[in-house]
NUKE-330272 format. One record per residue: x, y, z of N, C-alpha, C in turn. Coordinates in pm, whole numbers, plus 50000, padded with zeros to 5 digits. Layout:
<pts>
((X Y Z) (X Y Z) (X Y Z));
...
</pts>
This chain:
<pts>
((69053 39940 04795) (69059 39832 04697) (68959 39857 04585));
((68986 39798 04470) (68894 39813 04357) (68764 39738 04384));
((68654 39794 04342) (68522 39732 04363) (68499 39628 04255));
((68460 39508 04296) (68426 39403 04201) (68283 39424 04156));
((68258 39432 04026) (68122 39457 03977) (68023 39354 04030));
((67902 39401 04065) (67792 39315 04110) (67828 39232 04233));
((67914 39287 04318) (67950 39214 04438) (67918 39297 04561));
((67903 39227 04673) (67885 39294 04801) (68024 39311 04861));
((68056 39433 04897) (68191 39464 04939) (68199 39491 05088));
((68306 39444 05149) (68332 39477 05288) (68483 39477 05311));
((68522 39511 05431) (68665 39511 05464) (68715 39372 05499));
((68631 39299 05572) (68670 39167 05625) (68560 39066 05600));
((68595 38954 05543) (68504 38840 05530) (68553 38729 05622));
((68464 38680 05705) (68495 38568 05794) (68411 38449 05749));
((68475 38338 05719) (68403 38217 05683) (68397 38127 05805));
((68277 38108 05858) (68259 38025 05976) (68203 38106 06091));
((68077 38080 06128) (68012 38154 06235) (68009 38074 06364));
((68126 38022 06400) (68141 37954 06528) (68205 38048 06629));
((68262 37990 06735) (68318 38070 06843) (68430 38162 06794));
((68528 38107 06722) (68642 38187 06677) (68599 38291 06574));
((68516 38250 06479) (68473 38341 06374) (68395 38459 06427));
((68301 38435 06518) (68221 38543 06573) (68306 38636 06660));
((68400 38579 06735) (68488 38664 06816) (68575 38753 06728));
((68628 38699 06621) (68708 38778 06527) (68623 38888 06466));
((68502 38853 06423) (68414 38949 06355) (68376 39065 06446));
((68337 39036 06568) (68293 39143 06657) (68411 39232 06695));
((68530 39172 06709) (68648 39251 06743) (68684 39346 06629));
((68681 39294 06506) (68710 39378 06390) (68602 39486 06372));
((68478 39448 06394) (68368 39544 06381) (68380 39658 06481));
((68426 39626 06601) (68443 39729 06703) (68552 39829 06665));
((68640 39791 06573) (68745 39880 06525) (68696 39965 06408));
((68569 39950 06372) (68516 40027 06261) (68527 39960 06126));
((68572 39835 06126) (68582 39762 06000) (68444 39711 05960));
((68418 39709 05830) (68294 39654 05779) (68314 39503 05761));
((68237 39424 05835) (68261 39280 05845) (68136 39201 05809));
((68155 39092 05737) (68047 38996 05711) (68097 38857 05748));
((68009 38780 05812) (68038 38641 05848) (67950 38551 05764));
((68011 38459 05691) (67938 38367 05605) (67948 38226 05660));
((67836 38156 05666) (67836 38019 05718) (67739 37935 05637));
((67781 37812 05604) (67697 37727 05519) (67581 37664 05594));
((67587 37660 05728) (67482 37595 05805) (67355 37680 05807));
((67243 37614 05840) (67116 37687 05847) (67105 37770 05973));
((67184 37737 06075) (67188 37814 06198) (67335 37834 06237));
((67365 37948 06296) (67503 37974 06336) (67528 37918 06476));
((67655 37891 06505) (67694 37851 06640) (67642 37718 06688));
((67626 37622 06599) (67567 37494 06641) (67651 37421 06746));
((67784 37425 06729) (67869 37356 06827) (67869 37427 06960));
((67849 37558 06959) (67835 37631 07085) (67711 37582 07158));
((67602 37569 07084) (67475 37531 07144) (67476 37392 07204));
((67550 37298 07142) (67547 37162 07193) (67659 37134 07295));
((67748 37229 07314) (67864 37205 07401) (67825 37200 07548));
((67907 37129 07624) (67888 37123 07768) (67754 37068 07811));
((67702 36972 07732) (67571 36916 07766) (67460 37019 07758));
((67479 37121 07670) (67378 37224 07654) (67398 37344 07744));
((67511 37344 07822) (67537 37457 07911) (67669 37527 07881));
((67740 37483 07781) (67858 37552 07727) (67967 37575 07832));
((68064 37486 07832) (68184 37503 07914) (68273 37605 07843));
((68244 37735 07865) (68295 37840 07776) (68440 37882 07800));
((68501 37841 07911) (68644 37865 07929) (68693 37783 08047));
((68822 37791 08073) (68882 37729 08190) (68976 37829 08255));
((68954 37856 08381) (69032 37958 08452) (69180 37926 08458));
((69215 37799 08444) (69355 37759 08459) (69423 37732 08325));
((69375 37796 08220) (69429 37772 08086) (69578 37807 08080));
((69656 37712 08029) (69799 37730 08008) (69835 37674 07870));
((69945 37718 07810) (69988 37659 07683) (70005 37508 07690));
((70039 37457 07808) (70059 37312 07822) (69929 37233 07808));
((69816 37301 07806) (69687 37234 07786) (69652 37213 07639));
((69749 37240 07550) (69723 37231 07407) (69825 37142 07337));
((69777 37070 07235) (69862 36984 07153) (69885 37051 07019));
((70007 37054 06974) (70042 37112 06845) (70182 37068 06808));
((70209 37060 06678) (70345 37030 06635) (70439 37141 06678));
((70385 37261 06696) (70463 37374 06748) (70398 37417 06879));
((70444 37364 06992) (70378 37393 07120) (70389 37538 07164));
((70476 37616 07099) (70493 37756 07137) (70393 37847 07067));
((70330 37799 06960) (70247 37885 06876) (70133 37950 06954));
((70071 37878 07043) (69951 37928 07111) (69982 38031 07220));
((70106 38044 07259) (70140 38125 07377) (70103 38272 07362));
((70132 38330 07248) (70110 38473 07230) (69963 38510 07244));
((69877 38443 07171) (69734 38476 07175) (69675 38451 07313));
((69711 38339 07375) (69657 38306 07506) (69699 38408 07611));
((69820 38461 07599) (69869 38558 07696) (69800 38693 07679));
((69751 38721 07559) (69690 38851 07532) (69539 38855 07554));
((69478 38738 07562) (69334 38732 07591) (69311 38615 07684));
((69294 38645 07811) (69288 38541 07915) (69144 38495 07939));
((69126 38387 08014) (68991 38347 08052) (68916 38458 08125));
((68987 38537 08204) (68921 38643 08279) (68871 38754 08187));
((68937 38773 08073) (68888 38870 07976) (68752 38826 07921));
((68739 38697 07892) (68609 38651 07842) (68504 38652 07953));
((68546 38620 08075) (68452 38626 08188) (68398 38768 08204));
((68484 38867 08185) (68438 39006 08193) (68325 39031 08092));
((68341 38976 07971) (68238 38993 07868) (68109 38922 07909));
((68124 38804 07965) (68008 38728 08012) (67933 38806 08120));
((68010 38866 08211) (67946 38941 08319) (67883 39071 08270));
((67943 39133 08168) (67882 39252 08110) (67743 39222 08055));
((67726 39101 08003) (67597 39062 07948) (67508 38994 08051));
((67554 38995 08177) (67478 38940 08289) (67436 38794 08266));
((67527 38718 08209) (67503 38575 08189) (67545 38502 08317));
((67453 38436 08386) (67490 38364 08508) (67573 38239 08475));
((67674 38215 08556) (67763 38102 08530) (67815 38047 08663));
((67879 37932 08657) (67937 37871 08777) (68061 37791 08739));
((68145 37769 08837) (68261 37681 08817) (68220 37540 08859));
((68231 37447 08766) (68191 37309 08795) (68301 37235 08868));
((68418 37229 08808) (68535 37167 08870) (68657 37201 08788));
((68772 37199 08852) (68899 37214 08784) (68904 37338 08694));
((68840 37447 08738) (68842 37572 08664) (68746 37580 08547));
((68662 37479 08529) (68570 37476 08416) (68448 37564 08445));
((68424 37664 08360) (68311 37753 08379) (68198 37716 08282));
((68078 37704 08337) (67958 37668 08261) (67850 37774 08281));
((67763 37788 08183) (67644 37870 08199) (67550 37805 08301));
((67487 37886 08383) (67387 37832 08476) (67265 37782 08400));
((67231 37852 08293) (67108 37821 08221) (67132 37737 08096));
((67175 37800 07988) (67190 37724 07864) (67299 37785 07776));
((67350 37705 07684) (67455 37749 07593) (67411 37867 07508));
((67283 37876 07483) (67231 37984 07400) (67273 38121 07453));
((67296 38131 07584) (67336 38258 07642) (67469 38307 07584));
((67562 38215 07560) (67693 38253 07504) (67677 38294 07358));
((67599 38217 07283) (67578 38253 07143) (67505 38387 07131));
((67405 38409 07214) (67334 38536 07210) (67427 38652 07243));
((67517 38631 07337) (67617 38732 07373) (67701 38770 07252));
((67752 38670 07182) (67837 38695 07066) (67760 38766 06954));
((67637 38722 06930) (67557 38783 06824) (67518 38926 06859));
((67494 38951 06988) (67461 39087 07031) (67581 39180 07010));
((67701 39129 07041) (67822 39208 07020) (67844 39233 06870));
((67819 39132 06790) (67832 39148 06645) (67733 39253 06593));
((67611 39245 06641) (67509 39338 06596) (67546 39482 06634));
((67595 39498 06757) (67633 39631 06803) (67750 39688 06723));
((67835 39598 06671) (67952 39641 06593) (67922 39649 06444));
((67795 39628 06405) (67757 39638 06265) (67799 39521 06180));
((67825 39408 06242) (67867 39288 06169) (67745 39221 06107));
((67756 39183 05982) (67648 39111 05913) (67677 38962 05919));
((67582 38883 05966) (67599 38738 05978) (67504 38671 05880));
((67560 38591 05790) (67481 38527 05684) (67487 38375 05692));
((67385 38308 05746) (67379 38161 05739) (67335 38116 05600));
((67339 37986 05579) (67297 37927 05450) (67369 37992 05331));
((67496 38024 05353) (67577 38084 05247) (67689 37987 05210));
((67674 37921 05099) (67770 37820 05056) (67878 37885 04968));
((68002 37858 05002) (68115 37914 04928) (68142 37825 04807));
((68134 37881 04690) (68156 37805 04567) (68296 37823 04511));
((68353 37939 04532) (68487 37963 04479) (68551 38081 04551));
((68681 38071 04574) (68758 38180 04633) (68873 38214 04538));
((68889 38340 04508) (69001 38383 04424) (69067 38505 04488));
((69190 38528 04452) (69267 38638 04511) (69327 38724 04403));
((69325 38855 04427) (69390 38950 04337) (69477 39042 04421));
((69540 39138 04359) (69624 39232 04433) (69542 39314 04531));
((69411 39325 04506) (69324 39407 04591) (69264 39331 04709));
((69269 39200 04707) (69208 39125 04816) (69150 38994 04768));
((69029 38963 04812) (68969 38833 04787) (68828 38849 04731));
((68794 38761 04639) (68660 38759 04580) (68601 38620 04603));
((68482 38615 04658) (68414 38489 04684) (68287 38480 04599));
((68272 38367 04533) (68146 38337 04466) (68068 38245 04557));
((67949 38284 04597) (67872 38208 04694) (67729 38188 04646));
((67654 38110 04720) (67513 38088 04689) (67431 38214 04714));
((67491 38313 04780) (67424 38440 04804) (67493 38554 04728));
((67553 38520 04616) (67615 38622 04532) (67764 38635 04554));
((67822 38736 04491) (67966 38760 04499) (67997 38856 04613));
((68107 38825 04682) (68154 38910 04791) (68301 38943 04766));
((68341 39063 04805) (68482 39100 04795) (68526 39166 04924));
((68653 39147 04959) (68706 39205 05082) (68858 39210 05077));
((68913 39298 05157) (69059 39306 05167) (69115 39186 05243));
((69044 39145 05350) (69093 39038 05437) (68994 38923 05439));
((69047 38802 05440) (68965 38680 05446) (69011 38596 05564));
((68918 38565 05652) (68948 38487 05772) (68879 38351 05763));
((68957 38244 05777) (68902 38109 05774) (68885 38060 05918));
((68760 38041 05958) (68728 37998 06095) (68629 37884 06090));
((68657 37787 06003) (68560 37682 05972) (68573 37558 06061));
((68667 37558 06155) (68679 37444 06245) (68737 37322 06177));
((68719 37206 06243) (68774 37082 06191) (68668 36988 06139));
((68694 36859 06151) (68607 36756 06095) (68513 36693 06198));
((68523 36737 06322) (68447 36672 06429) (68298 36702 06422));
((68220 36598 06446) (68074 36602 06449) (68017 36653 06317));
((68031 36574 06212) (67981 36617 06080) (67831 36646 06077));
((67754 36585 06166) (67609 36613 06166) (67581 36759 06204));
((67681 36826 06264) (67669 36968 06295) (67714 37056 06179));
((67754 36989 06069) (67796 37064 05951) (67946 37073 05931));
((68024 37002 06012) (68170 37008 06000) (68216 36948 05867));
((68309 37016 05803) (68367 36969 05677) (68516 37001 05676));
((68584 36956 05574) (68726 36988 05558) (68750 37113 05475));
((68651 37201 05467) (68661 37319 05381) (68784 37404 05413));
((68809 37427 05539) (68923 37511 05576) (69056 37455 05530));
((69068 37323 05535) (69191 37259 05488) (69204 37274 05336));
((69092 37267 05267) (69094 37284 05122) (69140 37426 05083));
((69094 37526 05158) (69137 37663 05132) (69287 37676 05156));
((69333 37616 05264) (69477 37621 05294) (69558 37562 05178));
((69517 37447 05130) (69588 37383 05018) (69579 37468 04892));
((69465 37532 04869) (69448 37617 04751) (69553 37728 04747));
((69588 37779 04865) (69683 37889 04870) (69824 37846 04909));
((69850 37716 04895) (69986 37666 04911) (70031 37636 05052));
((69939 37632 05147) (69977 37598 05283) (69968 37447 05303));
((70051 37395 05389) (70045 37252 05419) (69951 37226 05535));
((69889 37110 05531) (69796 37070 05637) (69849 36942 05700));
((69871 36946 05829) (69920 36829 05899) (69808 36725 05912));
((69847 36598 05917) (69749 36489 05925) (69649 36513 06037));
((69523 36487 06007) (69417 36507 06106) (69365 36374 06158));
((69313 36377 06280) (69246 36261 06338) (69155 36308 06450));
((69063 36221 06489) (68966 36256 06592) (69033 36267 06728));
((68997 36369 06805) (69047 36387 06940) (68933 36405 07039));
((68963 36384 07167) (68860 36388 07271) (68742 36302 07228));
((68771 36174 07212) (68674 36084 07151) (68673 35951 07228));
((68557 35885 07241) (68551 35756 07311) (68629 35647 07239));
((68679 35551 07318) (68743 35431 07263) (68637 35326 07231));
((68663 35251 07126) (68585 35130 07099) (68669 35009 07138));
((68603 34902 07178) (68670 34777 07216) (68632 34667 07119));
((68717 34568 07107) (68690 34455 07021) (68576 34370 07076));
((68520 34282 06992) (68404 34201 07033) (68430 34120 07160));
((68551 34064 07173) (68578 33982 07291) (68571 34061 07419));
((68637 34174 07422) (68636 34256 07543) (68499 34317 07567));
((68429 34352 07460) (68293 34404 07477) (68203 34303 07546));
((68217 34177 07507) (68133 34073 07569) (68168 34056 07716));
((68295 34076 07751) (68336 34064 07891) (68268 34168 07979));
((68245 34286 07921) (68184 34394 08000) (68040 34421 07960));
((67978 34324 07897) (67838 34336 07856) (67749 34362 07979));
((67658 34455 07965) (67567 34485 08075) (67615 34596 08167));
((67736 34647 08145) (67790 34753 08230) (67775 34892 08169));
((67711 34902 08053) (67695 35032 07988) (67627 35130 08083));
((67688 35247 08101) (67637 35347 08193) (67704 35345 08328));
((67786 35243 08355) (67858 35234 08481) (67987 35315 08473));
((68014 35393 08575) (68135 35474 08575) (68221 35445 08697));
((68346 35486 08687) (68440 35467 08798) (68547 35574 08790));
((68590 35623 08905) (68704 35713 08909) (68824 35636 08856));
((68908 35701 08777) (69021 35629 08718) (69132 35725 08682));
((69249 35668 08663) (69362 35740 08606) (69412 35658 08489));
((69422 35723 08372) (69458 35651 08250) (69589 35704 08196));
((69680 35611 08162) (69810 35647 08109) (69824 35606 07963));
((69897 35688 07891) (69950 35649 07761) (70092 35703 07757));
((70189 35614 07761) (70329 35651 07768) (70350 35747 07886));
((70393 35873 07863) (70421 35962 07974) (70304 36051 08015));
((70193 36041 07943) (70078 36126 07970) (69971 36051 08048));
((69908 36121 08141) (69801 36057 08218) (69697 36161 08260));
((69574 36113 08281) (69464 36198 08325) (69383 36121 08429));
((69343 36193 08533) (69257 36132 08634) (69121 36200 08635));
((69021 36127 08593) (68881 36168 08601) (68797 36041 08588));
((68667 36058 08570) (68581 35941 08561) (68596 35872 08424));
((68579 35741 08426) (68572 35659 08306) (68434 35596 08302));
((68379 35584 08180) (68243 35534 08164) (68243 35415 08069));
((68181 35306 08110) (68160 35191 08021) (68042 35223 07930));
((68057 35194 07800) (67949 35216 07705) (67923 35086 07629));
((67819 35087 07545) (67790 34966 07468) (67889 34949 07353));
((67972 35050 07328) (68076 35037 07225) (68215 35022 07283));
((68233 35065 07408) (68367 35058 07466) (68379 35141 07591));
((68467 35242 07588) (68495 35324 07705) (68486 35471 07669));
((68428 35549 07759) (68418 35693 07740) (68440 35759 07874));
((68387 35881 07891) (68408 35957 08012) (68528 36049 07998));
((68538 36150 08084) (68643 36252 08071) (68785 36196 08064));
((68819 36098 08147) (68955 36044 08146) (68989 35982 08011));
((68895 35907 07955) (68917 35842 07826) (68927 35946 07715));
((68836 36044 07715) (68841 36147 07611) (68976 36220 07614));
((69024 36251 07733) (69151 36323 07744) (69266 36241 07685));
((69276 36116 07725) (69391 36037 07680) (69381 36000 07533));
((69259 36002 07478) (69243 35966 07337) (69319 36059 07243));
((69340 36184 07286) (69412 36279 07201) (69561 36245 07191));
((69610 36162 07281) (69750 36121 07280) (69770 35981 07223));
((69661 35908 07212) (69665 35768 07170) (69664 35758 07017));
((69737 35661 06964) (69730 35630 06821) (69699 35482 06803));
((69644 35450 06687) (69599 35314 06659) (69708 35211 06686));
((69673 35106 06760) (69766 35000 06792) (69834 35014 06927));
((69821 35132 06988) (69883 35154 07118) (69800 35092 07231));
((69868 35069 07342) (69801 35026 07465) (69780 35146 07556));
((69684 35134 07647) (69668 35230 07757) (69663 35149 07886));
((69700 35212 07995) (69696 35147 08126) (69603 35226 08217));
((69515 35154 08286) (69411 35217 08367) (69425 35175 08513));
((69429 35276 08600) (69423 35253 08743) (69280 35282 08787));
((69209 35179 08828) (69069 35194 08868) (69054 35242 09012));
((69166 35253 09084) (69161 35301 09223) (69271 35405 09247));
((69269 35515 09172) (69374 35616 09188) (69371 35680 09326));
((69487 35704 09380) (69496 35768 09511) (69467 35677 09627));
((69448 35550 09601) (69414 35455 09708) (69531 35361 09735));
((69563 35342 09863) (69663 35241 09902) (69591 35106 09907));
((69582 35043 09792) (69496 34926 09778) (69539 34810 09868));
((69667 34777 09866) (69715 34664 09945) (69687 34686 10094));
((69717 34806 10144) (69694 34835 10286) (69545 34831 10319));
((69461 34880 10229) (69317 34879 10253) (69263 34737 10253));
((69313 34654 10163) (69270 34514 10161) (69315 34440 10287));
((69435 34468 10335) (69483 34405 10459) (69394 34447 10577));
((69354 34573 10580) (69267 34620 10687) (69132 34549 10680));
((69079 34531 10559) (68952 34458 10545) (68970 34314 10589));
((69085 34256 10559) (69111 34117 10600) (69110 34105 10753));
((69162 34208 10818) (69167 34207 10964) (69032 34239 11027));
((68961 34341 10972) (68840 34389 11036) (68714 34316 10991));
((68715 34259 10868) (68596 34196 10813) (68634 34062 10750));
((68690 33973 10826) (68744 33849 10767) (68642 33761 10697));
((68514 33775 10731) (68414 33687 10671) (68351 33746 10544));
((68393 33867 10503) (68339 33930 10384) (68394 33867 10257));
((68314 33865 10153) (68362 33817 10024) (68446 33926 09957));
((68525 33885 09860) (68605 33982 09786) (68514 34082 09715));
((68403 34033 09660) (68309 34123 09593) (68255 34228 09688));
((68223 34188 09810) (68168 34282 09908) (68270 34390 09942));
((68396 34353 09952) (68501 34451 09982) (68516 34548 09866));
((68520 34496 09744) (68537 34583 09628) (68415 34671 09604));
((68299 34629 09655) (68178 34708 09638) (68183 34840 09715));
((68280 34854 09806) (68299 34981 09874) (68364 35083 09780));
((68427 35035 09673) (68494 35122 09576) (68412 35135 09447));
((68349 35025 09406) (68277 35021 09279) (68130 34989 09302));
((68049 35003 09198) (67913 34952 09206) (67921 34800 09223));
((67817 34742 09280) (67821 34597 09303) (67833 34522 09171));
((67763 34571 09069) (67768 34504 08939) (67911 34504 08883));
((67980 34619 08894) (68117 34627 08843) (68211 34543 08929));
((68192 34547 09060) (68277 34467 09149) (68264 34318 09117));
((68142 34272 09098) (68120 34130 09064) (68189 34094 08933));
((68178 34184 08835) (68236 34154 08704) (68389 34152 08710));
((68449 34245 08782) (68595 34250 08792) (68650 34125 08860));
((68583 34083 08965) (68628 33962 09034) (68614 33841 08943));
((68501 33830 08873) (68479 33717 08782) (68582 33714 08671));
((68615 33829 08615) (68709 33835 08503) (68854 33816 08545));
((68891 33877 08656) (69033 33886 08689) (69075 33804 08811));
((68979 33769 08896) (69015 33697 09018) (68917 33583 09044));
((68874 33515 08940) (68769 33414 08953) (68808 33304 09051));
((68936 33269 09053) (68980 33161 09141) (68984 33203 09288));
((68963 33333 09316) (68967 33381 09454) (68828 33401 09513));
((68724 33369 09435) (68588 33395 09481) (68541 33299 09590));
((68599 33184 09593) (68546 33079 09681) (68587 33095 09827));
((68678 33189 09853) (68722 33208 09992) (68699 33352 10033));
((68685 33375 10165) (68660 33509 10217) (68786 33593 10212));
((68769 33724 10235) (68885 33813 10236) (68981 33775 10348));
((68927 33720 10458) (69012 33679 10570) (69104 33564 10537));
((69071 33490 10431) (69153 33375 10392) (69251 33406 10280));
((69252 33533 10235) (69341 33570 10124) (69482 33597 10177));
((69578 33544 10107) (69718 33566 10144) (69766 33703 10096));
((69881 33745 10147) (69940 33870 10099) (69967 33864 09949));
((70006 33748 09902) (70032 33731 09759) (69905 33757 09679));
((69794 33704 09729) (69667 33727 09658) (69625 33874 09663));
((69646 33936 09780) (69610 34078 09791) (69695 34163 09698));
((69821 34130 09683) (69906 34203 09588) (69858 34181 09445));
((69814 34062 09418) (69763 34032 09284) (69637 34113 09255));
((69548 34121 09355) (69426 34200 09338) (69461 34347 09314));
((69555 34397 09394) (69600 34536 09377) (69652 34558 09235));
((69732 34465 09188) (69794 34481 09056) (69691 34487 08944));
((69593 34398 08946) (69497 34395 08836) (69404 34517 08838));
((69380 34571 08958) (69290 34686 08968) (69359 34818 08937));
((69489 34823 08953) (69561 34949 08933) (69647 34949 08808));
((69659 34836 08740) (69742 34830 08619) (69672 34750 08510));
((69549 34788 08482) (69472 34722 08376) (69522 34776 08242));
((69590 34693 08167) (69645 34733 08038) (69561 34673 07925));
((69519 34758 07832) (69437 34710 07722) (69472 34785 07594));
((69438 34724 07482) (69457 34787 07351) (69319 34818 07293));
((69279 34946 07289) (69150 34979 07227) (69146 34932 07083));
((69028 34893 07040) (69011 34853 06900) (69021 34973 06807));
((68982 35090 06858) (68985 35215 06780) (68912 35322 06857));
((68861 35421 06786) (68779 35525 06849) (68648 35536 06771));
((68556 35613 06825) (68429 35635 06755) (68444 35733 06639));
((68563 35790 06623) (68591 35875 06507) (68527 36012 06515));
((68526 36080 06402) (68476 36217 06399) (68328 36228 06435));
((68256 36118 06425) (68112 36122 06452) (68081 36177 06590));
((68163 36140 06689) (68139 36186 06826) (68257 36263 06884));
((68365 36279 06808) (68483 36350 06859) (68451 36496 06887));
((68503 36548 06995) (68479 36688 07028) (68571 36782 06952));
((68686 36732 06909) (68783 36816 06839) (68853 36737 06729));
((68927 36811 06646) (69009 36750 06542) (69155 36783 06569));
((69236 36681 06583) (69381 36699 06599) (69444 36726 06463));
((69556 36798 06462) (69620 36832 06336) (69552 36952 06273));
((69581 36976 06145) (69521 37089 06076) (69626 37175 06008));
((69591 37299 05983) (69680 37390 05910) (69810 37409 05989));
((69920 37388 05922) (70052 37396 05984) (70077 37537 06038));
((70098 37549 06168) (70114 37681 06229) (70246 37748 06193));
((70342 37673 06139) (70468 37734 06099) (70449 37833 05985));
((70334 37826 05919) (70307 37914 05805) (70217 38031 05841));
((70190 38046 05972) (70096 38147 06019) (70160 38227 06132));
((70136 38357 06135) (70189 38441 06241) (70117 38414 06372));
((70189 38389 06478) (70127 38365 06608) (70074 38493 06670));
((70113 38608 06616) (70065 38736 06668) (69939 38782 06596));
((69936 38771 06464) (69823 38823 06386) (69735 38715 06325));
((69787 38592 06311) (69719 38479 06248) (69706 38496 06096));
((69782 38589 06040) (69789 38603 05896) (69892 38505 05841));
((69863 38450 05724) (69958 38360 05661) (70085 38436 05624));
((70196 38375 05649) (70324 38443 05625) (70345 38478 05478));
((70300 38392 05389) (70326 38410 05246) (70203 38450 05166));
((70088 38466 05234) (69965 38503 05163) (69900 38621 05235));
((69935 38743 05199) (69880 38860 05266) (69727 38863 05264));
((69670 38902 05377) (69525 38916 05386) (69449 38790 05414));
((69518 38675 05424) (69451 38548 05452) (69486 38504 05594));
((69383 38474 05674) (69400 38442 05815) (69333 38308 05846));
((69392 38234 05939) (69332 38110 05989) (69326 38118 06141));
((69211 38087 06201) (69194 38094 06346) (69114 37974 06396));
((69127 37947 06525) (69048 37843 06588) (69094 37702 06558));
((68999 37611 06552) (69028 37467 06543) (69086 37425 06409));
((69067 37503 06304) (69121 37467 06173) (69273 37462 06176));
((69335 37533 06271) (69479 37529 06289) (69520 37405 06367));
((69647 37372 06359) (69703 37260 06434) (69726 37300 06580));
((69617 37330 06649) (69619 37360 06792) (69493 37297 06851));
((69511 37205 06945) (69397 37133 07002) (69408 37130 07153));
((69304 37174 07221) (69306 37181 07366) (69256 37056 07433));
((69285 37046 07561) (69231 36941 07645) (69080 36962 07662));
((69015 36863 07717) (68875 36874 07754) (68862 36969 07873));
((68757 37051 07874) (68733 37133 07991) (68731 37282 07968));
((68694 37327 07847) (68683 37469 07819) (68803 37530 07750));
((68908 37451 07731) (69031 37504 07672) (69014 37538 07523));
((68938 37458 07451) (68921 37484 07308) (68839 37610 07284));
((68743 37638 07371) (68672 37765 07361) (68767 37881 07388));
((68853 37867 07489) (68945 37977 07518) (69039 38001 07400));
((69080 37895 07332) (69162 37912 07212) (69083 37985 07103));
((68955 37954 07090) (68872 38024 06991) (68864 38172 07023));
((68839 38204 07152) (68830 38346 07190) (68964 38417 07166));
((69073 38354 07209) (69204 38420 07201) (69252 38438 07058));
((69238 38333 06977) (69283 38344 06837) (69192 38438 06758));
((69061 38432 06784) (68969 38521 06716) (68994 38667 06752));
((69020 38690 06878) (69049 38827 06924) (69178 38880 06859));
((69281 38796 06858) (69409 38840 06802) (69396 38879 06655));
((69327 38796 06577) (69310 38827 06435) (69218 38948 06417));
((69114 38958 06497) (69020 39068 06485) (69081 39204 06511));
((69190 39206 06583) (69255 39333 06615) (69340 39386 06499));
((69361 39302 06396) (69450 39346 06287) (69390 39335 06147));
((69285 39258 06130) (69229 39240 05995) (69173 39371 05941));
</pts>
């Protein structure tokens, strides 16, 4: 390609030094490509560092295409099939990073998230990749020879430009809509975005009903239409959180109801009948305290079964026991909203995948321009899936840029 005067030249420019961007860069560098990664933040990999409570849930052994939401559910299949969780685990083990499986195939660092970021940066360094933080992109232009970027650190030119800037989630970490703006600049459509894997907020009335329960959790199964997740739910001072809530939030839209089973996997009616037979003098609260904390049990009875408090479990009729079962296993509510991008782990929607090759991640109509990771309309479930998408999409693009 022609050299742009007074510019720093390379083969590949990657914008975004997160999981996908660094994986793409190191892969391309290993092929002998001259690569630079530009990031506007003062430190690279901030979301990696804060993920998994500081221990980075870096993949999920059971990753399947069905763990991802997209307008085109088939788009993610190619990349995921070509770079599996075990491929990334091999890299982790090569760097002797200790890790463990927490649950449901979720792999975490034994020590800290920094181990994963250090691994990626070490691979980049070995491949000759230049990583530039505090580099603000001021303008992007395209010519027949490639791309020219005007930045706060001077002009850069390259044959290939990779957008790995992520979504809008957690703006305090530096998240912006920059990637969507680039897509629009080059004529790509961007599907509507919204916060995903995010806590629900409740209205003032319902919040007052559960006042004082912040920090209390319970095993639960939460439904929205045909989708459901079973994990813990957490009461907060704003509403509801916890893994089950975060999972279902990606399927929920404003105005919808969700249904919560607070005793999943339990034959509630039969268990209550047994308590009636074996412990007839126990209060309803005492019986429910075997399933919930005493504070939560007291509140549920007060809210939903207040008229049944005055008699023991031995005096409850079958009709009452069925009623108790129903309210505990079919709690239907309408969230007031979500906490939004401020606390959301991911962004739903993004660059329309119909305009991007699922094999190379190059734009179909814009040669040399690539989009990878969360900026695309591909969003994983909670539990390491979004990192696996970053590794797989970054690897796929890095092999061809």
